[in-house]
N, C-alpha and C positions, 0 to 999 in steps of 0.2 A: 807275589809282591805287588802292591798297588802301584798304579801309574798315574802321574799328574802331568798334564800338558798345559804349559803357560804360553799363550799366544800373545804376540806383540804387534803393535800398529804397523810395523814394517814387514809383516808377513813372516818374520822369524819366529821360531818356537823353541822352547826348552822342554824336553821330554825327560821326566825323572821317574825312576823306580825308587819307591820309598818304603820304609818299614811301616807296617800297620800301626796305627795310632799316632803317626806323625802329622802335625798340622801342615796345611799348605804353606803358611808363613814360614815355619821352621825349615821345611824342605827347600823353599825358595832361598832363604837367607844362607843356609848351609851349602847350597850349590851355586851361589852367585847369580841367581836369576835377577836380571836388571829390572828395575821398576818396583821391586818389593823391598821395602825398607825394614819394616818390623821394629820400629823405634822403641815401642814399649815392651818388647819381649814376649808378646802374646797375651797381654792382659785386657785386650779390647778397650784400650784407653787412648789410641792415637789415630786410627784409621789409615796408617801407612802400609797396610797389607790389603787394601781394598782390591777386590777382583770382581769381574763380571762373569758369573757362572753361565756356561753355555746351556741353552734350553733343554737338551735331553737329560741333563743331570739335576735339574731343579727339584724334581719330585723325590730324589734320593737323599736330600739334605735334611739335617735336623732343623726343627723350628728355630727362628731367630729370637734371641733373647732381647729384652728391653734395652740392656746396655749396648748390645751390638747395633740395634736399631738407632739409638741416639748417636752413637759414634759415626755411623754412616752419614748422618746429617752434617757432620763436620769434615767429611772427606774433601780433599782438594779437587778431585775429578767429579763430574756430575754423577749423581746417583741415578741408577736405572731401577725402576720400581721393583721388579721381582728378581732381577739378576744380580744386584749389588750385594756382596757379602764381605765380611772380614775373613781373610785367609787364616787368621789365628783361631777362628772358631769352627773351622772345617777340618776334620781329621780323615785321612785316608785309612781304609781298613775294612773291617768286617762287612759293612753295608755299602762301601764305596770302593770298589776295586779299580775304578778308573774315573777320572774327572778331567774336564777341559775347562779352562778359564781364560778370559781375556784380561790382560794387564792394562790398567788405565795409563794414559800418556804421562800423567804426573801424580805423585802421592803427597808432595809437600809444596 
């Protein structure tokens, strides 16, 4: 079962075991991870599931779509060049058995 670790500014973390194929946004919302809103329900239309992917996991991610890239420009928290992604666009599973992300201080 894939593992997703959400790190917060206060050094607290949420560690979730999720079903393969579950997006980081859906996992966070279903488990009450603070700081992940997922307002649009996973359509890459709101940037309220913005996360900063930790360095060791960047090469395992699928390429960013144009829609995701545009939405990240609208995120409430500053965008970090290579680390910013939308949690709704990252699925845990076959090629991603574990991932660690930092949750921005604010999403809206």
